[in-house]
N, C-alpha and C positions, 0 to 999 in steps of 0.2 A: 337951733333955729332951722337948720336945714332939715332935720328929721321931722319937725312939726309941719314944715311947709310940704314935705313929701307926703306925709299922712293926709293932709288936707287935699293935696293934688289927687291922690288915689281915691279918696272918698268922692270928690267932685266927678272923677271919671266914672266911677261905678253908678252914681246917681244919674249922670248924663246918659249913660247907656240905657238905664231903666226908663228914663223919660222918652228917649227916642223910640224905644220899643213900645211904649204906650200909645204913641201917635197913630192916627188912622193911616192905613196903607192906601197909597194912591195908585194902585195897579199891581203891586206885588202882593204876595200872601204872607209877608213877614210881620205885619203889624198885629199886636195883641189886642189893642183896644179898637179894632175896626168895626166891631159889631154895633148895631144900633140898639141900645137897650133903654129902658125907662129909668135912667140915672137921674141924679140930682141936677146935673148941668145939661144944657142942650148941647148938641154936637158942635154948634158954632162956638159957644162959650168955652167948651172944653178944648177946642182946637186953638182958640186964642190964648188960653191959659198955658197949654202945653207948648205953643210956639214961643211965648214970652219966656217960659221957664227954660226951654232949650237954649234960647239966645243968651239968657243970663248965665246959665251954666257953661255955655261955650266960651263966653267972655271971661268968666272966672277961671276956666281951664287954661285959656291962653295967658292970662296974667300970671297964674301960678307957674306955668311953663317958663315964662320969661324970667320970673323971680328965681326959679330953681337954676336956670342957666347962669344968672348973674352970681348967685351965692356959690355955686359949685366952681365958678371960675376964679374965685378969690383964694383958693387953697394954695399954700406955698410949701407944704410938707411933701416929702418924697412920696411918689405914688406906688413905689415898689420897694420891697425889702432889699432888692439888689442895688437900689440907688443909695441906700444909707450905709455909712461905714460900719465895719465890724467892731464891736466893743465886747471885750471879754472881761468879766468881773475878776477882781484880784483873787478871790477865793477859788476860781476855776482854773487859774493858770498853773502850769506844771512847774515843778522845781527844776533848777538848772542841772544839767548832767555833770558828773564829775569829770575832771580833766584827766584823760588817759594817754596823753601824748608822751609822757616821760616814763614809760614803763609801768604805768598803773599806779594805784594808790597803795595802801598798806598791804594788800595781798601779795604783791610781788609778781603778779601775772604779767606776761609779756604784752607789749603794747599792740603788736600785730599778731594775727593768727595765721599769717601766710607761712607755708612750709619753708624751711631753710634750704632744702635741697629741691631741685626741680624733679618733678614726677617722671618716673620711667615711662617710656613709650609703651603703648599697649600692643603686644604682639598677638597675632592670631594663630 
């Protein structure tokens, strides 16, 4: 629902920009449709149509903006992966290490690797 609403919102914004650029400029030089040509509509009729179209598109843009704000505020899922707990699948877990506190397992290796005698001081 949110994706469809967002696509409609973007399309309305693009059409609204196009309609605003088609309107006759009232002092600036940014209007595309400002020239007087022998078109099918008179300049007054075109101005009324473009004004009504702009108003309708602006109202639709505001409505979709409010609907998007309402829809996006209803999410309850964590917004970040840092907010969700870590879950490791059973297949990815490591096997437990063998217990080496009693002199090692079958190999008979000593439990600690620390030297039995203190090291001799280094003389220069």
